[in-house]
PDB file as gemmi writes it, atoms N, CA and C in Angstrom:
CRYST1    1.000    1.000    1.000  90.00  90.00  90.00 P 1                      
ATOM      1  N   MET A   1      96.153 113.599 111.244  1.00  0.00           N  
ATOM      2  CA  MET A   1      97.550 113.509 111.655  1.00  0.00           C  
ATOM      3  C   MET A   1      97.779 114.442 112.828  1.00  0.00           C  
ATOM      4  N   ASP A   2      98.558 113.969 113.735  1.00  0.00           N  
ATOM      5  CA  ASP A   2      98.801 114.717 114.953  1.00  0.00           C  
ATOM      6  C   ASP A   2     100.290 114.995 115.085  1.00  0.00           C  
ATOM      7  N   ILE A   3     100.614 116.098 115.725  1.00  0.00           N  
ATOM      8  CA  ILE A   3     102.015 116.472 115.885  1.00  0.00           C  
ATOM      9  C   ILE A   3     102.744 115.525 116.848  1.00  0.00           C  
ATOM     10  N   SER A   4     101.995 114.824 117.674  1.00  0.00           N  
ATOM     11  CA  SER A   4     102.628 113.915 118.634  1.00  0.00           C  
ATOM     12  C   SER A   4     103.333 112.748 117.927  1.00  0.00           C  
ATOM     13  N   ILE A   5     102.869 112.384 116.741  1.00  0.00           N  
ATOM     14  CA  ILE A   5     103.517 111.304 115.995  1.00  0.00           C  
ATOM     15  C   ILE A   5     104.923 111.718 115.585  1.00  0.00           C  
ATOM     16  N   ILE A   6     105.074 112.984 115.205  1.00  0.00           N  
ATOM     17  CA  ILE A   6     106.405 113.488 114.840  1.00  0.00           C  
ATOM     18  C   ILE A   6     107.320 113.454 116.051  1.00  0.00           C  
ATOM     19  N   PHE A   7     106.788 113.829 117.209  1.00  0.00           N  
ATOM     20  CA  PHE A   7     107.592 113.789 118.430  1.00  0.00           C  
ATOM     21  C   PHE A   7     107.960 112.353 118.801  1.00  0.00           C  
ATOM     22  N   LYS A   8     107.058 111.409 118.566  1.00  0.00           N  
ATOM     23  CA  LYS A   8     107.364 109.997 118.837  1.00  0.00           C  
ATOM     24  C   LYS A   8     108.496 109.504 117.946  1.00  0.00           C  
ATOM     25  N   LEU A   9     108.430 109.859 116.661  1.00  0.00           N  
ATOM     26  CA  LEU A   9     109.499 109.451 115.744  1.00  0.00           C  
ATOM     27  C   LEU A   9     110.833 110.084 116.136  1.00  0.00           C  
ATOM     28  N   ALA A  10     110.795 111.348 116.543  1.00  0.00           N  
ATOM     29  CA  ALA A  10     112.024 112.016 116.973  1.00  0.00           C  
ATOM     30  C   ALA A  10     112.573 111.371 118.245  1.00  0.00           C  
ATOM     31  N   ALA A  11     111.696 111.016 119.168  1.00  0.00           N  
ATOM     32  CA  ALA A  11     112.141 110.378 120.409  1.00  0.00           C  
ATOM     33  C   ALA A  11     112.758 109.015 120.133  1.00  0.00           C  
ATOM     34  N   ILE A  12     112.165 108.268 119.205  1.00  0.00           N  
ATOM     35  CA  ILE A  12     112.728 106.969 118.837  1.00  0.00           C  
ATOM     36  C   ILE A  12     114.119 107.157 118.243  1.00  0.00           C  
ATOM     37  N   GLY A  13     114.262 108.144 117.371  1.00  0.00           N  
ATOM     38  CA  GLY A  13     115.562 108.415 116.757  1.00  0.00           C  
ATOM     39  C   GLY A  13     116.618 108.808 117.763  1.00  0.00           C  
ATOM     40  N   ILE A  14     116.260 109.670 118.689  1.00  0.00           N  
ATOM     41  CA  ILE A  14     117.215 110.106 119.721  1.00  0.00           C  
ATOM     42  C   ILE A  14     117.594 108.939 120.619  1.00  0.00           C  
ATOM     43  N   LEU A  15     116.606 108.162 121.033  1.00  0.00           N  
ATOM     44  CA  LEU A  15     116.872 107.023 121.912  1.00  0.00           C  
ATOM     45  C   LEU A  15     117.772 105.996 121.248  1.00  0.00           C  
ATOM     46  N   VAL A  16     117.487 105.678 119.993  1.00  0.00           N  
ATOM     47  CA  VAL A  16     118.298 104.704 119.270  1.00  0.00           C  
ATOM     48  C   VAL A  16     119.728 105.228 119.094  1.00  0.00           C  
ATOM     49  N   THR A  17     119.859 106.510 118.801  1.00  0.00           N  
ATOM     50  CA  THR A  17     121.189 107.091 118.630  1.00  0.00           C  
ATOM     51  C   THR A  17     122.011 107.014 119.908  1.00  0.00           C  
ATOM     52  N   VAL A  18     121.407 107.352 121.024  1.00  0.00           N  
ATOM     53  CA  VAL A  18     122.120 107.312 122.305  1.00  0.00           C  
ATOM     54  C   VAL A  18     122.526 105.890 122.658  1.00  0.00           C  
ATOM     55  N   VAL A  19     121.602 104.954 122.497  1.00  0.00           N  
ATOM     56  CA  VAL A  19     121.907 103.556 122.825  1.00  0.00           C  
ATOM     57  C   VAL A  19     123.013 103.021 121.915  1.00  0.00           C  
ATOM     58  N   CYS A  20     122.948 103.365 120.631  1.00  0.00           N  
ATOM     59  CA  CYS A  20     123.981 102.895 119.699  1.00  0.00           C  
ATOM     60  C   CYS A  20     125.347 103.472 120.051  1.00  0.00           C  
ATOM     61  N   GLN A  21     125.392 104.744 120.423  1.00  0.00           N  
ATOM     62  CA  GLN A  21     126.670 105.351 120.805  1.00  0.00           C  
ATOM     63  C   GLN A  21     127.247 104.690 122.053  1.00  0.00           C  
ATOM     64  N   ILE A  22     126.395 104.418 123.027  1.00  0.00           N  
ATOM     65  CA  ILE A  22     126.862 103.755 124.245  1.00  0.00           C  
ATOM     66  C   ILE A  22     127.389 102.357 123.931  1.00  0.00           C  
ATOM     67  N   LEU A  23     126.662 101.631 123.085  1.00  0.00           N  
ATOM     68  CA  LEU A  23     127.089 100.276 122.742  1.00  0.00           C  
ATOM     69  C   LEU A  23     128.381 100.283 121.926  1.00  0.00           C  
ATOM     70  N   LYS A  24     128.550 101.254 121.045  1.00  0.00           N  
ATOM     71  CA  LYS A  24     129.780 101.325 120.255  1.00  0.00           C  
ATOM     72  C   LYS A  24     130.980 101.668 121.126  1.00  0.00           C  
ATOM     73  N   LYS A  25     130.776 102.509 122.115  1.00  0.00           N  
ATOM     74  CA  LYS A  25     131.877 102.863 123.022  1.00  0.00           C  
ATOM     75  C   LYS A  25     132.306 101.679 123.876  1.00  0.00           C  
ATOM     76  N   SER A  26     131.375 100.755 124.126  1.00  0.00           N  
ATOM     77  CA  SER A  26     131.717  99.587 124.925  1.00  0.00           C  
ATOM     78  C   SER A  26     132.043  98.371 124.053  1.00  0.00           C  
ATOM     79  N   ASP A  27     132.387  98.619 122.792  1.00  0.00           N  
ATOM     80  CA  ASP A  27     132.794  97.577 121.841  1.00  0.00           C  
ATOM     81  C   ASP A  27     131.734  96.494 121.638  1.00  0.00           C  
ATOM     82  N   ARG A  28     130.506  96.912 121.517  1.00  0.00           N  
ATOM     83  CA  ARG A  28     129.388  96.008 121.217  1.00  0.00           C  
ATOM     84  C   ARG A  28     128.766  96.417 119.882  1.00  0.00           C  
ATOM     85  N   ASP A  29     129.578  96.414 118.837  1.00  0.00           N  
ATOM     86  CA  ASP A  29     129.125  96.892 117.536  1.00  0.00           C  
ATOM     87  C   ASP A  29     128.015  96.034 116.947  1.00  0.00           C  
ATOM     88  N   ASP A  30     128.042  94.740 117.205  1.00  0.00           N  
ATOM     89  CA  ASP A  30     127.005  93.866 116.657  1.00  0.00           C  
ATOM     90  C   ASP A  30     125.647  94.163 117.276  1.00  0.00           C  
ATOM     91  N   ILE A  31     125.611  94.370 118.577  1.00  0.00           N  
ATOM     92  CA  ILE A  31     124.348  94.693 119.239  1.00  0.00           C  
ATOM     93  C   ILE A  31     123.879  96.090 118.831  1.00  0.00           C  
ATOM     94  N   SER A  32     124.827  96.991 118.618  1.00  0.00           N  
ATOM     95  CA  SER A  32     124.493  98.342 118.160  1.00  0.00           C  
ATOM     96  C   SER A  32     123.803  98.305 116.800  1.00  0.00           C  
ATOM     97  N   THR A  33     124.273  97.451 115.928  1.00  0.00           N  
ATOM     98  CA  THR A  33     123.644  97.308 114.614  1.00  0.00           C  
ATOM     99  C   THR A  33     122.226  96.770 114.743  1.00  0.00           C  
ATOM    100  N   VAL A  34     122.035  95.802 115.610  1.00  0.00           N  
ATOM    101  CA  VAL A  34     120.702  95.237 115.823  1.00  0.00           C  
ATOM    102  C   VAL A  34     119.755  96.294 116.382  1.00  0.00           C  
ATOM    103  N   VAL A  35     120.241  97.103 117.322  1.00  0.00           N  
ATOM    104  CA  VAL A  35     119.410  98.157 117.903  1.00  0.00           C  
ATOM    105  C   VAL A  35     119.011  99.171 116.845  1.00  0.00           C  
ATOM    106  N   SER A  36     119.929  99.539 115.974  1.00  0.00           N  
ATOM    107  CA  SER A  36     119.592 100.509 114.938  1.00  0.00           C  
ATOM    108  C   SER A  36     118.599  99.936 113.935  1.00  0.00           C  
ATOM    109  N   ILE A  37     118.712  98.659 113.607  1.00  0.00           N  
ATOM    110  CA  ILE A  37     117.752  98.029 112.692  1.00  0.00           C  
ATOM    111  C   ILE A  37     116.369  97.958 113.330  1.00  0.00           C  
ATOM    112  N   VAL A  38     116.314  97.617 114.615  1.00  0.00           N  
ATOM    113  CA  VAL A  38     115.030  97.555 115.312  1.00  0.00           C  
ATOM    114  C   VAL A  38     114.391  98.943 115.372  1.00  0.00           C  
ATOM    115  N   GLY A  39     115.195  99.975 115.636  1.00  0.00           N  
ATOM    116  CA  GLY A  39     114.674 101.338 115.641  1.00  0.00           C  
ATOM    117  C   GLY A  39     114.126 101.749 114.288  1.00  0.00           C  
ATOM    118  N   LEU A  40     114.827 101.355 113.232  1.00  0.00           N  
ATOM    119  CA  LEU A  40     114.364 101.653 111.879  1.00  0.00           C  
ATOM    120  C   LEU A  40     113.049 100.942 111.579  1.00  0.00           C  
ATOM    121  N   VAL A  41     112.930  99.693 111.984  1.00  0.00           N  
ATOM    122  CA  VAL A  41     111.694  98.938 111.750  1.00  0.00           C  
ATOM    123  C   VAL A  41     110.529  99.570 112.505  1.00  0.00           C  
ATOM    124  N   ILE A  42     110.751  99.995 113.728  1.00  0.00           N  
ATOM    125  CA  ILE A  42     109.688 100.636 114.506  1.00  0.00           C  
ATOM    126  C   ILE A  42     109.253 101.943 113.847  1.00  0.00           C  
ATOM    127  N   ALA A  43     110.222 102.757 113.427  1.00  0.00           N  
ATOM    128  CA  ALA A  43     109.897 104.026 112.778  1.00  0.00           C  
ATOM    129  C   ALA A  43     109.164 103.801 111.457  1.00  0.00           C  
ATOM    130  N   LEU A  44     109.596 102.816 110.686  1.00  0.00           N  
ATOM    131  CA  LEU A  44     108.921 102.532 109.416  1.00  0.00           C  
ATOM    132  C   LEU A  44     107.515 101.996 109.641  1.00  0.00           C  
ATOM    133  N   THR A  45     107.313 101.235 110.703  1.00  0.00           N  
ATOM    134  CA  THR A  45     105.977 100.735 111.018  1.00  0.00           C  
ATOM    135  C   THR A  45     105.036 101.898 111.318  1.00  0.00           C  
ATOM    136  N   ILE A  46     105.511 102.860 112.068  1.00  0.00           N  
ATOM    137  CA  ILE A  46     104.698 104.039 112.368  1.00  0.00           C  
ATOM    138  C   ILE A  46     104.406 104.815 111.085  1.00  0.00           C  
ATOM    139  N   ALA A  47     105.419 104.974 110.231  1.00  0.00           N  
ATOM    140  CA  ALA A  47     105.240 105.725 108.988  1.00  0.00           C  
ATOM    141  C   ALA A  47     104.270 105.011 108.047  1.00  0.00           C  
ATOM    142  N   VAL A  48     104.369 103.697 107.940  1.00  0.00           N  
ATOM    143  CA  VAL A  48     103.467 102.947 107.062  1.00  0.00           C  
ATOM    144  C   VAL A  48     102.036 103.038 107.574  1.00  0.00           C  
ATOM    145  N   THR A  49     101.856 103.024 108.867  1.00  0.00           N  
ATOM    146  CA  THR A  49     100.520 103.185 109.448  1.00  0.00           C  
ATOM    147  C   THR A  49      99.947 104.553 109.094  1.00  0.00           C  
ATOM    148  N   MET A  50     100.794 105.583 109.180  1.00  0.00           N  
ATOM    149  CA  MET A  50     100.340 106.932 108.828  1.00  0.00           C  
ATOM    150  C   MET A  50      99.979 107.024 107.351  1.00  0.00           C  
ATOM    151  N   ILE A  51     100.754 106.396 106.484  1.00  0.00           N  
ATOM    152  CA  ILE A  51     100.482 106.419 105.048  1.00  0.00           C  
ATOM    153  C   ILE A  51      99.186 105.668 104.748  1.00  0.00           C  
ATOM    154  N   GLY A  52      98.956 104.570 105.443  1.00  0.00           N  
ATOM    155  CA  GLY A  52      97.701 103.834 105.281  1.00  0.00           C  
ATOM    156  C   GLY A  52      96.500 104.678 105.683  1.00  0.00           C  
ATOM    157  N   ASP A  53      96.636 105.412 106.786  1.00  0.00           N  
ATOM    158  CA  ASP A  53      95.555 106.308 107.206  1.00  0.00           C  
ATOM    159  C   ASP A  53      95.329 107.415 106.186  1.00  0.00           C  
ATOM    160  N   LEU A  54      96.413 107.907 105.585  1.00  0.00           N  
ATOM    161  CA  LEU A  54      96.293 108.937 104.561  1.00  0.00           C  
ATOM    162  C   LEU A  54      95.511 108.421 103.357  1.00  0.00           C  
ATOM    163  N   PHE A  55      95.837 107.218 102.882  1.00  0.00           N  
ATOM    164  CA  PHE A  55      95.110 106.650 101.747  1.00  0.00           C  
ATOM    165  C   PHE A  55      93.646 106.396 102.089  1.00  0.00           C  
ATOM    166  N   GLU A  56      93.394 105.990 103.312  1.00  0.00           N  
ATOM    167  CA  GLU A  56      92.013 105.766 103.744  1.00  0.00           C  
ATOM    168  C   GLU A  56      91.233 107.077 103.745  1.00  0.00           C  
ATOM    169  N   THR A  57      91.864 108.143 104.185  1.00  0.00           N  
ATOM    170  CA  THR A  57      91.213 109.463 104.180  1.00  0.00           C  
ATOM    171  C   THR A  57      90.958 109.938 102.764  1.00  0.00           C  
ATOM    172  N   ILE A  58      91.919 109.733 101.877  1.00  0.00           N  
ATOM    173  CA  ILE A  58      91.731 110.127 100.468  1.00  0.00           C  
ATOM    174  C   ILE A  58      90.608 109.333  99.851  1.00  0.00           C  
ATOM    175  N   ARG A  59      90.531 108.052 100.164  1.00  0.00           N  
ATOM    176  CA  ARG A  59      89.455 107.209  99.641  1.00  0.00           C  
ATOM    177  C   ARG A  59      88.088 107.708 100.138  1.00  0.00           C  
ATOM    178  N   ASP A  60      88.023 108.115 101.408  1.00  0.00           N  
ATOM    179  CA  ASP A  60      86.776 108.625 101.957  1.00  0.00           C  
ATOM    180  C   ASP A  60      86.402 109.973 101.336  1.00  0.00           C  
ATOM    181  N   ILE A  61      87.388 110.823 101.100  1.00  0.00           N  
ATOM    182  CA  ILE A  61      87.110 112.144 100.540  1.00  0.00           C  
ATOM    183  C   ILE A  61      86.531 112.025  99.127  1.00  0.00           C  
ATOM    184  N   PHE A  62      87.136 111.203  98.319  1.00  0.00           N  
ATOM    185  CA  PHE A  62      86.686 111.057  96.937  1.00  0.00           C  
ATOM    186  C   PHE A  62      85.644 109.954  96.767  1.00  0.00           C  
ATOM    187  N   GLN A  63      85.218 109.365  97.853  1.00  0.00           N  
ATOM    188  CA  GLN A  63      84.178 108.329  97.886  1.00  0.00           C  
ATOM    189  C   GLN A  63      84.510 107.188  96.909  1.00  0.00           C  
ATOM    190  N   LEU A  64      85.719 106.706  96.987  1.00  0.00           N  
ATOM    191  CA  LEU A  64      86.144 105.575  96.171  1.00  0.00           C  
ATOM    192  C   LEU A  64      85.857 104.283  96.914  1.00  0.00           C  
ATOM    193  N   THR A  65      85.596 103.235  96.184  1.00  0.00           N  
ATOM    194  CA  THR A  65      85.267 101.968  96.813  1.00  0.00           C  
ATOM    195  C   THR A  65      86.446 101.156  97.122  1.00  0.00           C  
TER     196      THR A  65                                                      
END                                                                             
């Protein structure tokens, strides 16, 4: 695991927040909701990939098949 992944997740969160605020101020609430859902899906995809790598490492450490 690398610290850059945490920075990527933080950058995604900040970017999504800024875009959502701009869209809400311009009365585009529906698009703002879509942007926040897409940001959540991207962040969860990164997290699931990290969890998969963690399980793979645990499997290698304990030599499980």
